[in-house]
N, C-alpha and C positions, 0 to 999 in steps of 0.2 A: 274798154268795155270788158265785162266779165264773160267768161266762157265756161262751159261745162254744166254739170247738173245743178249746181247752186244758182247759176245765172238763169237757167231755164226755169227752175223752181220759183225764183223771184219774179220772173216775167209772167208766170202763170198764177201768181198769187199764192203760192204754196210755201210754207215755212221750210227752211233749209233742212231741219231734222227729219222732215217727211219726204224729202226728195230722194228718189232712187238714184244710185250712183251712175246708172247708164241712161238717165233721163226719165222724165215722167214722174208720176206719183207712185208711192208704195200702195199696194192694195190695202184697203181698210181692214182693220182687225189683225193685220200682220205687224207685230212689234218685234224689234230686234231682241235677241236673247239678253236678258238683263244680267249684268255682271255684278255680283256682290263684292264689295271691297272687304278684304279681311284686315281687321285692325287688331292684331294680337296673335297669340299662339293657342293652339288647341291644348286640351288637358294632356293628351298623349305626348305631345311635343315637350311640354313642361316637365312631365314625369321622366321622359327619356333624358332630358338635360340634367335634371336633378340626380338621376342615377349615375350619369357620367361624372358629374361633379363629386358625388359621394365616393365613387371608386378612386378618382384622382386624389381626393383628400385622404382616404384610407392609405393609399400607397405612400403619400407624403409623410403621414404620421409614422408608418412602419419604417420608412427610410431614416427619419430623424431619430427614432428610437434606437435603431441599429447603430447610428453614428454616436449617440450618447453612450450606448453600452460599450462600443469599441474604444471610445475615449477613456472611459472608466477602467476598462481592462488594461489599456496601455499605461495609464497612470499607476495602477496597482503593480504592473510588471516592473516599471521603472523604480518604484519605491522598494519593491522586493529585491531588485538587483543591487540597489545601494546597500541594503541590509546584509545580503549574502557576501558582497565584496568586502564590507567592513569586517565581517567575521573572519573571512579568509586572510585578509591583510593583518588582522590582530594576531592570528596564529603565526604568520610569516615573520612578524616583527619581534616575536619572542627569541628568534635566532637559535632555536633549539628544535630538535626533532620531537614533534608532539607525541605523546603516548596514545596508544590505541584506546578508543572508547567514544562515548557520546557526551556532548555538553549542550545544554539549552540556555538560551538567553533571550531577553526581550529587547527588541529594537524599536525605537521610536523615530519615525521619519514623517515629516509633513503632517504631524498631528495624529498619525496612526500608529497603533502598537501592534507589531508583528512578532511572531515567535520564530527564532532561528535555532535550528538543530544542526550542530556541527558534528559529523561522524568521521572519526579518524580510523582508518583500516590499514593494515600492513600490505606491502606489495612483495612480489617475489624478490626484489632487491632490498636488502635490509637498510640501505642508505636512503630510502625514500618511503614516504607514507602517503597514502591516498586520503585526501580531505574532501569531504562533501558537505556543502552548506545547503540545507533545505529550509525555505522560508514558508511559514504557515500563517494563515489568518484563521484562528480557531482550529478547526480540523481540516480546513481546505488548503491544499498545497498551492502556492502561488508560483514558486520558482525553485530551481535546483541548480547549483553550480558545483563543479568538481574540479579539483586541481591536485597536483602532486607537490609535496613539500620535501625538500632534501635536507640532508645533514650538512651543516655549515662548517 
């Protein structure tokens, strides 16, 4: 047999939804608080979510832009170093003490044309010369290498 308010309500001919939990009937006119079901998000919740997504996407775009910029700068530095080393090695391979002064040449590496300015300056020791290779793209300096070349 059933026990409790539902059983009492059925015995009294009252529907279970009207039965009071502690027995008897609910007073007429008294209805339980109606709960509305929420099926979705409010406009404020949607706008907050869109704001968070927009901030995250902006940060991601800035980070990827910085990565691309750093990769390009690293590539430029590597190509400039090849050009500077080629200029310094060319001077060393002459096996003569270079004369003081500046020379300019164009260096093409990886499809890029860079300008290399080699500056030869005397040192306090007459058996050595200071050689500086400066690599430029237009007027923008990319790299500068300096070495000392001795008399052979």
